[in-house]
LOKEKOL-211244 format. One record per residue: residue number from 1; y negated, z, x of N, C-alpha, C in turn. Coordinates in steps of 0.02 Angstrom, whole numbers. Layout:
% LOKEKOL-211244
+------+--------+--------+--------+--------+--------+--------+--------+--------+--------+
| resi |    npy |    npz |    npx |   capy |   capz |   capx |    cpy |    cpz |    cpx |
+------+--------+--------+--------+--------+--------+--------+--------+--------+--------+
|  NUM |      Y |      Z |      X |      Y |      Z |      X |      Y |      Z |      X |
...
+------+--------+--------+--------+--------+--------+--------+--------+--------+--------+
% end
This chain:
% LOKEKOL-211244
+------+--------+--------+--------+--------+--------+--------+--------+--------+--------+
| resi |    npy |    npz |    npx |   capy |   capz |   capx |    cpy |    cpz |    cpx |
+------+--------+--------+--------+--------+--------+--------+--------+--------+--------+
|    1 |  -1968 |  -2789 |  -1231 |  -1940 |  -2715 |  -1213 |  -1974 |  -2701 |  -1144 |
|    2 |  -1979 |  -2756 |  -1105 |  -2000 |  -2720 |  -1028 |  -2057 |  -2674 |  -1029 |
|    3 |  -2112 |  -2715 |  -1082 |  -2172 |  -2678 |  -1079 |  -2162 |  -2619 |  -1126 |
|    4 |  -2115 |  -2597 |  -1128 |  -2106 |  -2516 |  -1164 |  -2079 |  -2449 |  -1114 |
|    5 |  -2034 |  -2488 |  -1081 |  -2008 |  -2461 |  -1013 |  -2063 |  -2437 |   -964 |
|    6 |  -2085 |  -2490 |   -946 |  -2144 |  -2476 |   -872 |  -2172 |  -2420 |   -884 |
|    7 |  -2212 |  -2414 |   -937 |  -2255 |  -2355 |   -939 |  -2215 |  -2281 |   -917 |
|    8 |  -2173 |  -2282 |   -932 |  -2131 |  -2208 |   -938 |  -2104 |  -2225 |   -857 |
|    9 |  -2104 |  -2265 |   -831 |  -2066 |  -2260 |   -775 |  -2135 |  -2241 |   -705 |
|   10 |  -2190 |  -2251 |   -724 |  -2227 |  -2217 |   -673 |  -2251 |  -2279 |   -642 |
|   11 |  -2260 |  -2352 |   -658 |  -2272 |  -2411 |   -610 |  -2351 |  -2410 |   -600 |
|   12 |  -2364 |  -2437 |   -540 |  -2436 |  -2433 |   -514 |  -2479 |  -2466 |   -586 |
|   13 |  -2441 |  -2500 |   -621 |  -2491 |  -2547 |   -665 |  -2507 |  -2494 |   -735 |
|   14 |  -2458 |  -2444 |   -731 |  -2484 |  -2390 |   -802 |  -2540 |  -2348 |   -768 |
|   15 |  -2543 |  -2329 |   -710 |  -2590 |  -2295 |   -686 |  -2647 |  -2312 |   -668 |
|   16 |  -2640 |  -2408 |   -660 |  -2703 |  -2431 |   -645 |  -2741 |  -2427 |   -700 |
|   17 |  -2714 |  -2423 |   -782 |  -2736 |  -2448 |   -851 |  -2761 |  -2385 |   -863 |
|   18 |  -2742 |  -2325 |   -832 |  -2788 |  -2254 |   -856 |  -2733 |  -2233 |   -911 |
|   19 |  -2665 |  -2234 |   -912 |  -2613 |  -2205 |   -954 |  -2565 |  -2137 |   -914 |
|   20 |  -2551 |  -2105 |   -943 |  -2549 |  -2064 |   -933 |  -2469 |  -2076 |   -880 |
|   21 |  -2464 |  -2024 |   -811 |  -2419 |  -2028 |   -780 |  -2355 |  -2026 |   -827 |
|   22 |  -2294 |  -2043 |   -795 |  -2221 |  -2075 |   -815 |  -2189 |  -2006 |   -822 |
|   23 |  -2128 |  -2013 |   -839 |  -2088 |  -1959 |   -821 |  -2056 |  -1969 |   -737 |
|   24 |  -2048 |  -2030 |   -723 |  -2021 |  -2005 |   -655 |  -2080 |  -1985 |   -614 |
|   25 |  -2151 |  -1981 |   -621 |  -2188 |  -1954 |   -578 |  -2189 |  -1887 |   -592 |
|   26 |  -2162 |  -1846 |   -639 |  -2156 |  -1771 |   -659 |  -2095 |  -1756 |   -614 |
|   27 |  -2052 |  -1811 |   -628 |  -1975 |  -1772 |   -607 |  -1982 |  -1780 |   -518 |
|   28 |  -2018 |  -1802 |   -489 |  -2030 |  -1811 |   -418 |  -2070 |  -1755 |   -405 |
|   29 |  -2117 |  -1749 |   -435 |  -2141 |  -1677 |   -403 |  -2112 |  -1612 |   -421 |
|   30 |  -2068 |  -1612 |   -456 |  -1995 |  -1558 |   -468 |  -1971 |  -1560 |   -420 |
|   31 |  -1943 |  -1617 |   -393 |  -1876 |  -1621 |   -349 |  -1871 |  -1569 |   -289 |
|   32 |  -1942 |  -1552 |   -262 |  -1933 |  -1512 |   -188 |  -1931 |  -1436 |   -212 |
|   33 |  -1962 |  -1420 |   -278 |  -1953 |  -1368 |   -299 |  -1878 |  -1364 |   -324 |
|   34 |  -1850 |  -1391 |   -362 |  -1784 |  -1393 |   -368 |  -1725 |  -1396 |   -319 |
|   35 |  -1739 |  -1408 |   -250 |  -1719 |  -1408 |   -195 |  -1727 |  -1342 |   -172 |
|   36 |  -1784 |  -1319 |   -170 |  -1795 |  -1245 |   -133 |  -1747 |  -1196 |   -181 |
|   37 |  -1759 |  -1214 |   -239 |  -1739 |  -1161 |   -279 |  -1641 |  -1173 |   -265 |
|   38 |  -1618 |  -1220 |   -264 |  -1555 |  -1231 |   -241 |  -1536 |  -1205 |   -174 |
|   39 |  -1588 |  -1209 |   -132 |  -1558 |  -1175 |    -65 |  -1578 |  -1090 |    -64 |
|   40 |  -1611 |  -1075 |   -107 |  -1618 |   -995 |   -120 |  -1566 |   -974 |   -146 |
|   41 |  -1529 |   -986 |   -196 |  -1474 |   -993 |   -224 |  -1421 |   -983 |   -191 |
|   42 |  -1415 |  -1022 |   -135 |  -1350 |  -1027 |    -80 |  -1372 |   -977 |    -44 |
|   43 |  -1428 |   -968 |     -9 |  -1409 |   -907 |     53 |  -1425 |   -848 |      2 |
|   44 |  -1429 |   -825 |    -59 |  -1456 |   -758 |    -93 |  -1378 |   -740 |   -142 |
|   45 |  -1340 |   -785 |   -152 |  -1280 |   -774 |   -199 |  -1231 |   -792 |   -169 |
|   46 |  -1233 |   -869 |   -157 |  -1161 |   -900 |   -126 |  -1126 |   -881 |    -59 |
|   47 |  -1173 |   -867 |    -15 |  -1161 |   -858 |     65 |  -1139 |   -788 |     43 |
|   48 |  -1174 |   -741 |     42 |  -1158 |   -666 |     54 |  -1084 |   -643 |      4 |
|   49 |  -1081 |   -691 |    -48 |  -1014 |   -675 |    -79 |   -963 |   -690 |    -36 |
|   50 |   -954 |   -771 |     -5 |   -912 |   -776 |     25 |   -899 |   -735 |     95 |
|   51 |   -953 |   -720 |    121 |   -944 |   -675 |    176 |   -909 |   -611 |    152 |
|   52 |   -923 |   -580 |    119 |   -878 |   -538 |     91 |   -807 |   -535 |     74 |
|   53 |   -802 |   -587 |     28 |   -732 |   -614 |     11 |   -694 |   -630 |     74 |
|   54 |   -721 |   -639 |    126 |   -689 |   -668 |    201 |   -656 |   -595 |    225 |
|   55 |   -713 |   -544 |    216 |   -698 |   -477 |    251 |   -641 |   -451 |    218 |
|   56 |   -629 |   -451 |    137 |   -594 |   -406 |    117 |   -520 |   -444 |    118 |
|   57 |   -505 |   -508 |    116 |   -455 |   -553 |    138 |   -434 |   -534 |    217 |
|   58 |   -470 |   -497 |    265 |   -465 |   -508 |    322 |   -441 |   -427 |    332 |
|   59 |   -456 |   -376 |    290 |   -450 |   -311 |    291 |   -378 |   -300 |    249 |
|   60 |   -353 |   -351 |    191 |   -285 |   -356 |    169 |   -230 |   -392 |    194 |
|   61 |   -253 |   -427 |    245 |   -214 |   -461 |    284 |   -187 |   -429 |    341 |
|   62 |   -232 |   -375 |    369 |   -214 |   -334 |    430 |   -186 |   -267 |    404 |
|   63 |   -166 |   -267 |    353 |   -133 |   -202 |    336 |    -81 |   -173 |    361 |
|   64 |    -64 |   -120 |    386 |     -1 |   -119 |    432 |     22 |    -46 |    389 |
|   65 |     81 |    -29 |    412 |    140 |     24 |    389 |     92 |     79 |    419 |
|   66 |     94 |    127 |    360 |     62 |    195 |    412 |    -27 |    205 |    391 |
|   67 |    -39 |    164 |    350 |   -130 |    156 |    352 |   -136 |    196 |    271 |
|   68 |   -155 |    211 |    258 |   -204 |    264 |    191 |   -238 |    224 |    161 |
|   69 |   -216 |    210 |     96 |   -261 |    156 |     48 |   -274 |    184 |     -8 |
|   70 |   -334 |    143 |    -26 |   -347 |    155 |    -95 |   -346 |     89 |   -127 |
|   71 |   -332 |     96 |   -198 |   -316 |     36 |   -251 |   -388 |     33 |   -298 |
|   72 |   -365 |    -25 |   -327 |   -423 |    -38 |   -357 |   -425 |     -5 |   -422 |
|   73 |   -369 |     21 |   -449 |   -349 |     88 |   -500 |   -372 |    162 |   -471 |
|   74 |   -394 |    151 |   -429 |   -414 |    227 |   -387 |   -368 |    268 |   -356 |
|   75 |   -293 |    247 |   -335 |   -226 |    262 |   -313 |   -243 |    280 |   -249 |
|   76 |   -244 |    336 |   -215 |   -234 |    340 |   -159 |   -168 |    347 |   -130 |
|   77 |   -144 |    311 |    -72 |    -67 |    321 |    -41 |    -78 |    293 |     31 |
|   78 |     -8 |    298 |     54 |     13 |    293 |    131 |     47 |    214 |    123 |
|   79 |     57 |    188 |    163 |    100 |    119 |    158 |    152 |    120 |    197 |
|   80 |    209 |    119 |    162 |    256 |    129 |    186 |    312 |     76 |    192 |
|   81 |    297 |     21 |    159 |    324 |    -55 |    169 |    287 |   -109 |    153 |
|   82 |    273 |   -162 |    187 |    243 |   -214 |    178 |    272 |   -273 |    177 |
|   83 |    263 |   -298 |    112 |    311 |   -361 |     93 |    253 |   -434 |     72 |
|   84 |    293 |   -510 |     72 |    234 |   -539 |     75 |    183 |   -534 |     41 |
|   85 |    187 |   -520 |    -43 |    136 |   -529 |    -84 |    122 |   -446 |   -114 |
|   86 |    163 |   -393 |    -98 |    172 |   -321 |   -115 |    167 |   -276 |    -79 |
|   87 |    152 |   -206 |    -81 |    131 |   -166 |    -26 |    186 |    -88 |    -65 |
|   88 |    220 |    -80 |    -46 |    239 |     -6 |    -60 |    210 |     51 |    -17 |
|   89 |    185 |     97 |    -78 |    143 |    142 |    -46 |    186 |    201 |    -56 |
|   90 |    157 |    284 |    -32 |    180 |    337 |    -45 |    126 |    387 |    -70 |
|   91 |    127 |    408 |   -117 |     73 |    460 |   -147 |     90 |    499 |   -160 |
|   92 |     48 |    565 |   -153 |     56 |    648 |   -174 |    105 |    670 |   -152 |
|   93 |    107 |    741 |   -160 |    153 |    783 |   -117 |    247 |    788 |   -140 |
|   94 |    238 |    751 |   -179 |    312 |    737 |   -207 |    333 |    647 |   -169 |
|   95 |    299 |    644 |   -146 |    321 |    568 |   -109 |    333 |    516 |   -152 |
|   96 |    295 |    506 |   -214 |    313 |    448 |   -247 |    290 |    377 |   -233 |
|   97 |    336 |    328 |   -242 |    325 |    264 |   -218 |    319 |    210 |   -271 |
|   98 |    264 |    200 |   -257 |    224 |    145 |   -305 |    214 |     75 |   -268 |
|   99 |    241 |      6 |   -309 |    244 |    -61 |   -287 |    184 |    -77 |   -307 |
|  100 |    129 |    -91 |   -275 |     88 |   -141 |   -279 |     56 |   -203 |   -245 |
|  101 |     16 |   -242 |   -291 |     10 |   -287 |   -254 |    -50 |   -298 |   -191 |
|  102 |    -55 |   -341 |   -148 |    -98 |   -338 |    -99 |   -186 |   -339 |   -130 |
|  103 |   -180 |   -382 |   -182 |   -248 |   -401 |   -196 |   -278 |   -351 |   -243 |
|  104 |   -230 |   -295 |   -256 |   -251 |   -238 |   -271 |   -273 |   -162 |   -236 |
|  105 |   -259 |   -190 |   -165 |   -297 |   -142 |   -116 |   -358 |   -142 |   -100 |
|  106 |   -407 |    -99 |   -122 |   -471 |   -103 |   -132 |   -510 |    -72 |    -39 |
|  107 |   -479 |    -40 |    -19 |   -502 |    -27 |     49 |   -454 |     11 |     80 |
|  108 |   -468 |      4 |    172 |   -415 |     68 |    183 |   -470 |    128 |    212 |
|  109 |   -434 |    190 |    190 |   -464 |    244 |    208 |   -452 |    264 |    278 |
|  110 |   -399 |    254 |    314 |   -398 |    287 |    344 |   -334 |    245 |    397 |
|  111 |   -341 |    221 |    461 |   -288 |    198 |    492 |   -251 |    248 |    546 |
|  112 |   -187 |    240 |    547 |   -131 |    272 |    595 |   -168 |    259 |    644 |
|  113 |   -186 |    205 |    682 |   -199 |    210 |    744 |   -254 |    234 |    781 |
|  114 |   -309 |    252 |    712 |   -369 |    284 |    761 |   -347 |    370 |    750 |
|  115 |   -289 |    379 |    725 |   -280 |    451 |    732 |   -242 |    447 |    811 |
|  116 |   -202 |    403 |    847 |   -177 |    410 |    902 |   -217 |    382 |    954 |
|  117 |   -271 |    365 |    953 |   -348 |    350 |    989 |   -385 |    405 |    978 |
|  118 |   -395 |    447 |    935 |   -427 |    494 |    955 |   -379 |    561 |    988 |
|  119 |   -339 |    549 |    970 |   -278 |    612 |    997 |   -278 |    594 |   1078 |
|  120 |   -280 |    534 |   1110 |   -258 |    522 |   1171 |   -357 |    528 |   1204 |
|  121 |   -399 |    532 |   1167 |   -453 |    532 |   1208 |   -489 |    619 |   1218 |
|  122 |   -428 |    651 |   1194 |   -451 |    727 |   1185 |   -396 |    729 |   1239 |
|  123 |   -341 |    715 |   1260 |   -299 |    728 |   1321 |   -351 |    734 |   1394 |
+------+--------+--------+--------+--------+--------+--------+--------+--------+--------+
% end
């Protein structure tokens, strides 16, 4: 039984007898390539995605009353109240109020404090 398995493991005896290298030799030669591919996948896909996700979470946790936002559904509005998991926004000229979840906020279009800073700079 051992005589059948040893040639496939790539032992020195099999190579000395002129037999083809075993599966283990093939795997060992592919290992560095697999490791390089794994590192490339990490640096090209996983890491940038985590960085972007962290930035979005910081933006959502930094929401303040008065910020103008856009939602994932394309609704534009101004935040009038913030609760734990929800945001109440005001949209349109008729001041329609909508209650949305925080994860639905796509971007902060305009911050209220930026207006104040610009007005202070002009004075």
